[in-house]
MARMARLO-103509 format. One record per residue (C-alpha): residue number from 1; z, x, y; residue in one letter; chain. Coordinates in steps of 0.1 Angstrom, whole numbers, plus 5000, padded with zeros to 4 digits. Example, Ala and Ser with C-alpha at 12.3 -4.5 7.8 and 13.67 -1.06 7.14 Angstrom:
REM residues 2
ATOM  nr    Z    X    Y rest kette
ATOM   1 5078 5123 4955    A     A
ATOM   2 5071 5137 4989    S     A
END
This chain:
REM residues 167
ATOM  nr    Z    X    Y rest kette
ATOM   1 5116 0324 7510    M     A
ATOM   2 5115 0329 7548    A     A
ATOM   3 5098 0297 7569    D     A
ATOM   4 5066 0320 7586    V     A
ATOM   5 5043 0295 7602    R     A
ATOM   6 5006 0303 7607    Q     A
ATOM   7 4979 0287 7631    D     A
ATOM   8 4949 0307 7629    V     A
ATOM   9 4915 0308 7653    E     A
ATOM  10 4884 0327 7646    R     A
ATOM  11 4893 0358 7662    Y     A
ATOM  12 4931 0351 7663    A     A
ATOM  13 4964 0346 7643    L     A
ATOM  14 4996 0331 7653    R     A
ATOM  15 5028 0334 7633    S     A
ATOM  16 5061 0319 7646    T     A
ATOM  17 5094 0318 7625    L     A
ATOM  18 5131 0312 7636    L     A
ATOM  19 5157 0341 7632    A     A
ATOM  20 5193 0340 7627    P     A
ATOM  21 5197 0365 7657    A     A
ATOM  22 5201 0370 7691    T     A
ATOM  23 5170 0386 7710    A     A
ATOM  24 5185 0420 7712    E     A
ATOM  25 5192 0422 7675    Q     A
ATOM  26 5155 0405 7662    A     A
ATOM  27 5137 0431 7684    F     A
ATOM  28 5160 0462 7677    A     A
ATOM  29 5150 0451 7636    V     A
ATOM  30 5113 0445 7642    F     A
ATOM  31 5107 0478 7664    T     A
ATOM  32 5137 0499 7648    G     A
ATOM  33 5139 0494 7614    A     A
ATOM  34 5099 0495 7605    L     A
ATOM  35 5103 0512 7572    A     A
ATOM  36 5130 0487 7557    D     A
ATOM  37 5109 0457 7563    W     A
ATOM  38 5074 0469 7563    W     A
ATOM  39 5055 0468 7530    V     A
ATOM  40 5053 0502 7518    R     A
ATOM  41 5017 0497 7495    E     A
ATOM  42 5001 0486 7534    Y     A
ATOM  43 5006 0524 7544    T     A
ATOM  44 4982 0551 7537    W     A
ATOM  45 5014 0574 7519    S     A
ATOM  46 5017 0546 7495    G     A
ATOM  47 5057 0534 7481    P     A
ATOM  48 5062 0569 7470    E     A
ATOM  49 5054 0590 7495    A     A
ATOM  50 5065 0575 7524    L     A
ATOM  51 5084 0594 7548    A     A
ATOM  52 5088 0580 7583    E     A
ATOM  53 5072 0547 7595    L     A
ATOM  54 5081 0542 7633    G     A
ATOM  55 5071 0531 7666    I     A
ATOM  56 5082 0553 7700    E     A
ATOM  57 5097 0534 7724    P     A
ATOM  58 5081 0532 7755    K     A
ATOM  59 5051 0521 7764    A     A
ATOM  60 5023 0545 7754    G     A
ATOM  61 5042 0553 7726    G     A
ATOM  62 5031 0555 7694    M     A
ATOM  63 5028 0534 7660    L     A
ATOM  64 5029 0561 7631    Y     A
ATOM  65 5037 0570 7597    E     A
ATOM  66 5050 0602 7579    I     A
ATOM  67 5040 0609 7547    G     A
ATOM  68 5036 0637 7524    P     A
ATOM  69 5036 0673 7533    Y     A
ATOM  70 5042 0664 7573    G     A
ATOM  71 5007 0643 7573    F     A
ATOM  72 5016 0620 7604    R     A
ATOM  73 4987 0589 7610    S     A
ATOM  74 4991 0570 7642    D     A
ATOM  75 4978 0534 7635    W     A
ATOM  76 4986 0521 7673    G     A
ATOM  77 4996 0524 7705    R     A
ATOM  78 5025 0507 7728    V     A
ATOM  79 5009 0487 7754    L     A
ATOM  80 5043 0468 7763    T     A
ATOM  81 5076 0477 7762    W     A
ATOM  82 5100 0452 7773    D     A
ATOM  83 5132 0447 7753    P     A
ATOM  84 5145 0426 7742    P     A
ATOM  85 5117 0400 7750    K     A
ATOM  86 5082 0415 7745    R     A
ATOM  87 5061 0440 7723    L     A
ATOM  88 5024 0446 7725    V     A
ATOM  89 5003 0469 7705    F     A
ATOM  90 4971 0477 7695    T     A
ATOM  91 4963 0475 7659    W     A
ATOM  92 4942 0505 7655    Q     A
ATOM  93 4933 0501 7616    I     A
ATOM  94 4899 0491 7607    G     A
ATOM  95 4891 0463 7577    P     A
ATOM  96 4885 0489 7554    D     A
ATOM  97 4917 0509 7564    R     A
ATOM  98 4900 0539 7580    V     A
ATOM  99 4925 0546 7616    P     A
ATOM 100 4901 0531 7646    V     A
ATOM 101 4901 0560 7669    P     A
ATOM 102 4890 0540 7699    D     A
ATOM 103 4916 0517 7714    P     A
ATOM 104 4891 0493 7729    A     A
ATOM 105 4879 0483 7694    R     A
ATOM 106 4912 0476 7679    A     A
ATOM 107 4928 0445 7674    S     A
ATOM 108 4960 0438 7693    E     A
ATOM 109 4997 0424 7685    V     A
ATOM 110 5019 0406 7710    E     A
ATOM 111 5054 0399 7699    V     A
ATOM 112 5075 0374 7719    L     A
ATOM 113 5116 0369 7715    F     A
ATOM 114 5124 0339 7728    L     A
ATOM 115 5161 0331 7727    P     A
ATOM 116 5165 0294 7716    D     A
ATOM 117 5202 0293 7730    G     A
ATOM 118 5217 0286 7699    S     A
ATOM 119 5223 0325 7691    G     A
ATOM 120 5189 0323 7670    Q     A
ATOM 121 5158 0337 7685    T     A
ATOM 122 5121 0321 7679    R     A
ATOM 123 5095 0350 7673    I     A
ATOM 124 5060 0346 7680    E     A
ATOM 125 5035 0372 7668    V     A
ATOM 126 5000 0368 7679    E     A
ATOM 127 4974 0394 7663    H     A
ATOM 128 4942 0388 7687    R     A
ATOM 129 4907 0403 7693    H     A
ATOM 130 4899 0405 7655    F     A
ATOM 131 4861 0406 7668    D     A
ATOM 132 4865 0443 7684    R     A
ATOM 133 4863 0451 7646    H     A
ATOM 134 4830 0440 7643    G     A
ATOM 135 4810 0421 7611    A     A
ATOM 136 4841 0422 7591    A     A
ATOM 137 4862 0404 7620    A     A
ATOM 138 4870 0369 7600    E     A
ATOM 139 4877 0384 7567    G     A
ATOM 140 4900 0409 7579    Y     A
ATOM 141 4918 0382 7600    R     A
ATOM 142 4917 0361 7567    E     A
ATOM 143 4935 0391 7547    A     A
ATOM 144 4961 0399 7576    L     A
ATOM 145 4967 0362 7576    T     A
ATOM 146 4984 0371 7544    A     A
ATOM 147 4995 0402 7551    G     A
ATOM 148 5014 0393 7584    W     A
ATOM 149 5031 0364 7564    H     A
ATOM 150 5045 0389 7535    E     A
ATOM 151 5056 0413 7566    L     A
ATOM 152 5071 0389 7586    L     A
ATOM 153 5092 0373 7553    S     A
ATOM 154 5102 0410 7546    R     A
ATOM 155 5114 0409 7579    Y     A
ATOM 156 5134 0378 7582    L     A
ATOM 157 5147 0391 7550    D     A
ATOM 158 5153 0421 7565    T     A
ATOM 159 5170 0406 7596    L     A
ATOM 160 5193 0380 7580    T     A
ATOM 161 5204 0409 7556    R     A
ATOM 162 5216 0431 7585    Y     A
ATOM 163 5231 0401 7602    D     A
ATOM 164 5250 0396 7575    A     A
ATOM 165 5264 0434 7568    E     A
ATOM 166 5273 0429 7606    S     A
ATOM 167 5300 0399 7604    N     A
END
């Protein structure tokens, strides 16, 4: 099982992991292979109907899923696209799993890819501003603490598999 450390505050969650990959590889898998590590049960389309899950690679790009019959749901917007160092995006999914169209009412995720000098990369994921989700903010942060642990464990497993395949 992946080693994902987590620290929580009332309206923020920080997860840290060490990836056996360069920052370039880690960034590429995080942003370009989302469908390979994201939990398909966490999508609106569900595991059987999900066709695509992705991030448009630019500031202003959307985080999206495409489901059956071309159904598309945008669930975040890229605020900062700085490969292979930093990615920041809005999290426009409410505590009730309903889309949040107004980014001012959405939480935010920042991902830092920090090379450690040994060919590995420390990855820090901060999901912050849960208070923007209203009364359910603390419960939502608690739920996403487990959610992010699962996502990042799967991400690390995927990254390790990609690394093994490329060697």
